[in-house]
N, C-alpha and C positions, 0 to 999 in steps of 0.2 A: 753655093752657100747661101742660105736664107739671111734675111736682114738681121734676125735675132742672133745668129751665129756670128755674123759679121760684127755686130756691136759688142758680143762678148769677146771676140778676138781683139778688137780695137781696145776694149777696157783692160784686157790682160796685158797687151803690149805696152800701153801708156803706163800702167801701174808698175811693170817690171822695170821701165826705163828711169823712173824717178827714185831718189833716195827714199829709204824706209820711212823716215819721219814725215815726209810729205805725202806718201801713198796711203797713210792711215787717216788723213783728215776726210771727214764727211760732212757736209756735201763737198765733192770735189769742184774746185772753181772751174775747171776746164770741162766738166761734165754738164751737158745742157739740162735745163730745169725740167727733167722727166724723172718720174719715180720708177723703181724696179717693176711696179704694177703696170705702168704704161709700157714698159718694154717687153712685157710677157715673161718675166722672170719670176713671178709670184709663186710658181708652183715649187720653188725651192726655198721660199722665205716665209717664215711665220707659221708653219704647220708642223705638228708633230708627225714623225713618221711611224708607220706601224711596224711592229716587230716582225723580223724575218723568221722567228721561231714560235713554234705553238707552245701552248701551255704544257702539253705532254712532254715536249722536248726539254722545256725549262725544268720541269719537275724531275726528269730523267737525269739531267745534269746535276741538280741539287742532290739527288739520291746517290749519285756516284761520288760526289764530294763527302756526303755524310758516311758513305761506306769506307772512306779513309783515303781517297785519292786527293792530291793537292789541287787547290783551286786553279792554279796556273796551268796544270796539265789539262784539266777538264775545259778550261776556257780556250785553250789552244785547239783542242779537239773540236769544240763546238764552233769556234770561230768568233769569240767575243773577248772582251777583257775580263781580268780576274775581278775587277770592281763590279761588273755586270753579274757575274756569278754570285758575288755576295749580295747583291740587290735581289737577285732572284731567290737567294736562300731566305732573306728577310721576308720576302713576300710569300714564298711558297714552302718554306721549311716545314716538314712534317705533314704535308697534305698529299692526298692521292689526287689523281686526275680528276675523278668525279667530284671530289670536294672542291678543287679549284674551279671547275666549270660552274658548280652551284654558286660559289662565291662571286663569280663574274656575273652570273645571271642575276643575283640578288643586287649587286652594285648597279647594274644597268637598270633594273627595276627601281631602285632607290632614286637614281638620278632622274628617271622618267617622272616619278611621283613628286620629286622636289620641283621640277619645271612646272608640272601641272598645279601644284600648290601656289607657286609664285604667280602663274597666270590668272588663277582664280582670285588671288589676293589683289592683283592689279585691277581685274574686272570689278570687284566689290568696291574698291576705291573710287574708280571712275563713275560707277553707278551711284555711289553716296554723294559725289561732288555734283552730279547732274540733279539729283533730288534736292540738294540744298540750294542749287542755283535756281531751280524752278519753283522753290517754295513748297514742295510736296512733302515735306517732313511730316511725321506723325504728331508733332505738337501743334494742335489747333486750339 
């Protein structure tokens, strides 16, 4: 058992042995001053997980629901909750796979362009501050 697994085991045993109200406090007074990042647990904390389903699978599930099947039945078959099916319906309702792929491509491009515009804006502001600081402004 590696050190990370030992620490996880130790944490789970100490948490289970205490009453519920004391196991919910954070930071735990008995826990050393180390963050989850220091322990190497960061891969499970703070990041969104990718979907296990492709857009085509999501659209197929939505189309089954639109064809008259109950959301609960479709969700059980696909392996997600009914709430997830309704979220997919709000996002992909009435779309074909090619339209969804085009929308995703456009969202990605829009995100890239927004980041580029923000970087350029910061560069412009930095250059203007240097110009003002050095007295190179066009007002002579």
